[in-house]
C-alpha positions as CSV (number, residue, x, y, z in Angstrom):
1,M,113.2,-88.8,-56.5
2,S,115.3,-87.9,-59.4
3,N,117.8,-90.2,-61.2
4,K,118.6,-87.8,-64.0
5,T,122.3,-87.5,-63.2
6,Y,125.0,-90.0,-62.6
7,A,125.5,-88.8,-59.0
8,E,121.7,-89.0,-58.3
9,L,121.4,-92.5,-59.7
10,S,124.5,-93.7,-58.0
11,A,123.4,-92.3,-54.6
12,N,119.9,-93.6,-54.9
13,L,121.1,-97.1,-55.8
14,Q,123.2,-97.3,-52.6
15,A,120.3,-95.9,-50.5
16,W,117.6,-98.2,-51.8
17,L,119.9,-101.3,-51.6
18,E,121.3,-100.1,-48.2
19,D,124.7,-101.4,-49.3
20,D,127.8,-99.3,-48.9
21,D,130.2,-102.2,-49.1
22,A,133.3,-101.3,-51.0
23,E,132.9,-104.2,-53.4
24,F,129.4,-102.9,-54.4
25,T,130.3,-99.2,-54.6
26,G,133.3,-100.0,-56.7
27,S,131.0,-101.8,-59.2
28,I,128.3,-99.2,-59.4
29,D,129.6,-97.9,-62.8
30,E,129.3,-101.4,-64.3
31,V,125.8,-101.9,-62.7
32,I,124.6,-98.6,-64.3
33,N,126.1,-99.5,-67.6
34,L,124.4,-102.9,-67.6
35,G,121.1,-101.2,-66.7
36,E,121.5,-98.7,-69.5
37,M,122.3,-101.5,-72.0
38,R,119.2,-103.4,-71.0
39,L,117.0,-100.4,-71.4
40,W,118.7,-99.3,-74.6
41,R,118.1,-102.7,-76.2
42,D,114.5,-103.0,-75.0
43,L,113.5,-99.6,-76.3
44,D,115.3,-100.2,-79.6
45,L,116.2,-96.5,-79.9
46,S,116.9,-95.6,-83.5
47,I,117.4,-92.0,-82.2
48,F,121.1,-92.9,-81.5
49,T,122.4,-92.4,-85.0
50,S,125.4,-90.9,-86.6
51,E,126.1,-89.6,-90.1
52,D,129.6,-89.6,-91.5
53,T,131.4,-90.0,-94.8
54,A,134.0,-92.4,-96.3
55,N,135.8,-92.2,-99.6
56,T,136.2,-95.1,-102.0
57,A,139.4,-95.8,-103.9
58,I,139.6,-96.6,-107.6
59,G,139.9,-100.3,-108.2
60,V,139.5,-101.2,-104.5
61,A,136.3,-103.1,-103.4
62,T,136.6,-102.4,-99.6
63,V,135.9,-99.2,-97.8
64,T,136.9,-98.5,-94.2
65,K,133.9,-97.5,-92.1
66,P,134.1,-94.0,-90.6
67,V,135.6,-93.7,-87.2
68,T,133.3,-91.9,-84.8
69,D,133.3,-91.2,-81.1
70,T,130.5,-93.7,-80.6
71,E,130.2,-97.4,-81.4
72,L,128.6,-98.2,-84.8
73,V,126.0,-101.0,-84.2
74,A,124.4,-101.2,-87.6
75,T,124.5,-99.4,-90.9
76,Q,121.1,-98.0,-91.9
77,S,121.8,-96.5,-95.3
78,I,124.6,-95.5,-97.7
79,Y,124.4,-93.2,-100.7
80,Y,126.7,-91.1,-102.9
81,D,126.1,-88.1,-105.2
82,Y,128.0,-88.0,-108.5
83,D,127.9,-86.1,-111.7
84,F,128.1,-88.7,-114.5
85,G,127.9,-85.9,-117.2
86,A,124.2,-85.2,-117.2
87,G,123.9,-83.6,-113.7
88,T,124.4,-84.9,-110.2
89,V,122.7,-88.2,-109.5
90,R,122.1,-89.6,-106.1
91,T,122.7,-93.4,-105.8
92,W,121.6,-95.4,-102.8
93,L,123.6,-98.6,-102.3
94,E,121.6,-101.8,-101.6
95,L,122.5,-104.0,-98.8
96,R,123.4,-107.6,-99.8
97,S,125.2,-110.6,-98.3
98,T,129.0,-110.6,-98.7
99,D,128.7,-113.7,-100.9
100,F,126.3,-111.9,-103.2
101,V,128.5,-108.8,-103.4
102,R,131.6,-110.9,-104.2
103,D,129.8,-113.0,-106.8
104,H,128.5,-109.8,-108.4
105,Q,132.0,-108.4,-108.8
106,V,133.9,-108.7,-112.1
107,I,137.6,-109.1,-111.4
108,G,139.5,-106.4,-113.2
109,A,136.4,-104.4,-114.1
110,T,135.2,-101.2,-112.4
111,A,131.9,-99.3,-112.4
112,P,129.7,-97.2,-110.2
113,P,128.9,-99.2,-107.0
114,K,125.4,-100.5,-106.5
115,Y,125.6,-102.9,-103.6
116,Y,127.4,-103.2,-100.3
117,S,127.8,-105.7,-97.5
118,E,128.9,-105.6,-93.9
119,Q,132.1,-107.5,-94.7
120,T,133.7,-107.1,-91.3
121,E,133.3,-105.0,-88.2
122,T,135.4,-102.2,-89.8
123,D,134.9,-102.6,-93.5
124,W,132.2,-102.5,-96.2
125,L,132.5,-104.5,-99.4
126,L,131.2,-102.8,-102.6
127,S,130.2,-104.1,-106.0
128,P,130.8,-103.2,-108.7
129,I,134.4,-102.2,-107.8
130,P,134.6,-98.4,-107.8
131,D,135.8,-96.8,-111.0
132,V,136.3,-93.4,-109.5
133,I,136.6,-91.9,-106.0
134,Y,133.1,-91.7,-104.5
135,T,132.2,-90.0,-101.2
136,L,129.9,-92.4,-99.4
137,N,127.4,-90.8,-97.0
138,A,126.6,-93.3,-94.3
139,R,124.0,-93.3,-91.6
140,G,124.0,-95.8,-88.8
141,V,122.7,-96.8,-85.4
142,T,125.3,-96.1,-82.7
143,R,125.6,-97.1,-79.1
144,P,125.4,-93.9,-77.0
145,T,128.0,-92.7,-74.6
146,R,127.3,-94.3,-71.3
147,L,126.5,-92.5,-68.0
148,S,129.5,-91.9,-65.8
149,A,131.1,-89.3,-63.5
150,G,132.5,-87.6,-66.7
151,N,129.2,-87.9,-68.7
152,T,126.7,-86.9,-66.0
153,T,123.5,-87.2,-68.1
154,T,122.3,-89.2,-71.1
155,W,119.2,-89.3,-73.1
156,L,117.9,-92.2,-71.1
157,S,118.7,-90.6,-67.7
158,L,116.9,-87.4,-68.8
159,H,113.8,-89.0,-70.4
160,Q,113.4,-92.4,-68.8
161,D,115.1,-92.0,-65.4
162,D,112.5,-94.1,-63.5
163,V,112.7,-97.1,-65.8
164,L,116.5,-96.8,-65.9
165,F,116.5,-96.9,-62.1
166,K,114.5,-100.1,-62.1
167,A,116.8,-101.7,-64.7
168,C,119.8,-100.8,-62.6
169,L,118.2,-102.1,-59.4
170,A,117.6,-105.4,-61.2
171,E,121.2,-105.6,-62.3
172,A,122.4,-104.6,-58.8
173,E,120.4,-107.3,-57.1
174,G,121.9,-109.8,-59.6
175,F,125.4,-108.6,-58.7
176,L,124.6,-108.9,-55.0
177,K,123.1,-112.3,-55.6
178,S,119.8,-111.3,-53.9
179,D,117.7,-114.1,-55.3
180,D,114.7,-113.1,-53.2
181,R,114.7,-109.5,-54.4
182,L,115.8,-109.9,-58.0
183,P,112.4,-111.1,-59.3
184,M,110.7,-108.1,-57.7
185,W,112.8,-105.5,-59.5
186,T,112.8,-107.4,-62.8
187,E,109.0,-107.6,-62.7
188,Q,108.7,-103.9,-62.0
189,Y,111.1,-103.1,-64.8
190,V,109.2,-105.3,-67.3
191,A,105.9,-103.8,-66.1
192,A,107.2,-100.3,-66.8
193,L,108.5,-101.0,-70.3
194,P,105.2,-100.8,-72.3
195,L,104.6,-97.2,-71.1
196,A,108.2,-96.3,-71.6
197,K,108.1,-97.6,-75.2
198,R,104.9,-95.6,-75.9
199,E,106.3,-92.4,-74.4
200,T,109.6,-92.9,-76.3
201,Y,107.7,-93.4,-79.6
202,E,105.8,-90.1,-79.0
203,L,109.1,-88.3,-78.3
204,L,110.9,-89.6,-81.3
205,N,108.2,-89.4,-83.9
206,Q,106.8,-86.1,-85.0
207,R,103.0,-86.0,-85.1
208,Y,101.1,-83.8,-87.5
209,N,97.6,-82.6,-86.9
210,L,96.6,-83.0,-90.5
211,T,93.1,-81.7,-91.5
212,P,91.4,-84.6,-93.3
213,L,91.2,-83.9,-97.0
214,E,87.7,-83.3,-98.2
215,V,86.9,-86.2,-100.5
216,P,84.5,-85.0,-103.2
217,A,81.4,-87.0,-103.5
218,V,81.2,-89.4,-106.3
219,P,78.6,-88.1,-108.7
220,T,75.8,-90.5,-109.5
221,N,75.4,-91.6,-113.0
222,Q,72.9,-89.5,-114.9
223,R,70.5,-91.4,-116.9
């Protein structure tokens, strides 16, 4: 049984639950989305990242986060490259609390930024306040585009379709208020998670077959 596409997953959910009621079929998209979110959070997939740029403004402490086609969940890193006169230097901004960044600012003074905070959902706050226009290169974790009739496959559906199916079944039983069946699918989903996490780790982390370095023997002291 394959659940790699939206159509397959949707059809299998209806078949396994033996429910073609209009109320349920009309809610399948939401059931699938809830199952995806459950699995996405449990696997903690840092693979879903985006890289984008945003420009600072002279004398302005805030920077609007880049607008992407996916939802930014958390910023991982920000840096900028700038030639201060002795060659281009790469500067990585350090994440601090908004109170720290504000306290570090000197009103009316500008300088190359060193710190940033997640001031709001859409803005970063910088300190020192930028003295020139810097192009910030940001990398962040994003929430992936969800499975739908218009987005027929996702990374989760292609690589963890069996676990995704169990997550969706658990969400569906909750929707249908099947108190007797909900624990069964929840338990099966939880039982499948450790292997899914291990497989995902192997997929997302390159492994190198390094030949162990030959460690030279320590010479004994000659008397």
